[in-house]
N, C-alpha and C positions, 0 to 999 in steps of 0.2 A: 381848410379853415379850422381854426382852433376854437375850443369852448372855454368859457369861464365857469369854473366849478367852485362853489362855496362848500367847504367842509367844516361844520361847526357842531360843538356840543351845546345843547340847550336844556333848560329846565322846562317843565310843563307850562309854566307861565312865560316862556320865551326869553328868559335871561341867559345871556351868553358871557357875562362878565366874569373873568378870573376863574375858570374851571380848574386850573392846574395847581395853583399854589396860594397860600394865604396872602402873600405879599405881591401877587401878580398884578393886580389893578385895584387900588383902593379908592379910586375916584368916587366922589359923592358919599364918602364914608362907608363904602361897601365893606361889610364885615364877614362875608361868607366865602371868601376865596378858598379854592381847593375843593369845591363842592362835588366835582366829578370823580375825584380819586377813589372813593369807596365803591364805585360802580365799575371800575375797570376790570375786565375779565378776558379770557382767551378769545372770545368772539370779537370783542372790540379790537384786540391786538391783531387778529387775523384780518379784519376789515382794513385796519391801517396798513398792514403789509400789502394787501391787494392794491391799495391806492399808490403805495410807493413803487410797486412792480410796474405800474403804468408810466413811470418816470415823467410826470408832468413838470413843467416849470412852476415855480412858486411866485405868487403875487402877494406882496406884503405891504401893510402900512408901516409908517415909521415906528410907532410904539411897539408893534409886534415884532418887527425886524430887530430892534434893539434888545427887546426882552429875550427873543430866541438866541441872539448872538451872545448874550451874557450867560446863557445857561447851557445850550446844547453842545457847543464845540468841546466843552470840558467833560462831557459824559462819555466815558469809554465803555466798550463792550455793549453797545446799544445800537441796534440797526437803524434807529431814527437818526442817530448822529451822522452815520455815514451818508444816509440819504440827504439830510439837510446840508451837510458840508459840500456835497458834490452837485446838488441840484442847481439849475439856473434860477437866480432869484432877482425878480424885478421889484423895486422898492419905490413906493409912492411917498414922496416927502417934499415939502417946500423949505425945510430947514437943513437937511443933510446935504453934503457935497461929496463929489467923487475925489479920490478913490474911496469907495466904501470898504470897511475893514474885513468883511466876511468874503471868502472866496466865491467867485462866480456871481457877484452881485452887481446889478446895473441900476442906476438911478433913473426913474422916469421923469423927464423934464417937461415943463409946461403943463398944459391941461391934462390931468391924469386920465379922464374919461376918453379923450381923443387919443392918448397914447395907448390905452388898452384896446380901443377899437382898432387901431393900426396893428397891434400885435395879433388880434383875432383874425385879421385878414391874411396873416402869414401862415403858410403850411407848417405843420410840425406839431410841437408839444401843446397840449392843453395847458391852461393856466389855472392853478389850484390856489385858492385863497384859504389860509388858515388864520383864525383869529381876525384881527383887522376890521372891527365892526364899522368904524367910520368910513373906511374904504369901501366895504361892501355896500353900505347905504348910498354912497355917492354913485356907485355903478348901477345899483338897482334903480335909482332915479333916472339914469340914462339908458335903461333897458339893455344892459350889457351882460347880465348874469344869465347863463343858460341852464344851469343845473345846481341843485342843492342836495348835499348829503348831510342830513340832520340826525345827530345822535341825541334823541329826546329822552332825558332822564326822568325817572319817576319821582320828581321832587318839585315842590313849589317854594320859592324863596320870598315872593312878595315885594322884592325890591331889586334893583340892579339894571344895568344897561341891556336892552333887548335887541334882538336881531332886527325886528320890524317895529320900530317905534311909531307912535302916532304920526300920521302924515305920510307914511310910506305909500307908494302908488299901488293901486289895485292890480293884482297879477294872478292869472289863472295858472295852476300847476297841474302836472300829470304825474301820478305815482307810478314809478317804473320798477321799484325793488324795495323789499323790506327784509330786515333780519331782526331777530329778538335775542338779546343776550341773556345769560344766566342771572343777571342782576336786575332785569326788568327794563333795560334800555332798549328802545326801538330805534333802529337805524333805518331811516326812511329816505329813499332817493327820489327826488322830484325833478322833472324837467319842465321848463317853461312851456306852456301849452301852445303858444303862438310864437312864430319866428320873431326873434329880436335882433338878428344880425343887421348891422348897419344903422340902427337907430341910435343916434348920438344926441338927440335933443328931445 
């Protein structure tokens, strides 16, 4: 059975919007894009490499998929490019249609939560979610997320889209690992404290 693992960069006030680039996601007039870049260091790079070494499949929302496809395949001499190009990618979207342009990409049809629950029942690769806040929140509501790897940055923005907005279901988590970077980022790995497998409603 596979796990759904969320890997996200956050500020101290829970904002996950546009950590990588100024133009990454300006919805709601968000003007702080690229906030995570000054904090990247060898510890964060090593943690990312460890995640890639486990060769999970990727689970992406439409916005993140299109953003990644527009940026990463053109970046050469970067280990993330090779990983992203070769990884199995499952894409949740009601507007895209197959064939999807990026190699090894499969469109999840119908109810996304039901499709993800079916993928979890299959043996093999875990499912890693990068970005894709709306997808994460839809799966959290259906109790389908098993683990969170949160890179918590020492920064308060005061505005932006949060990982857990108001109305998120109450969930108990168990801390299983922590790392601290040279720039003050805490990489905290949490697992859902109670089994969630099979809960789709």
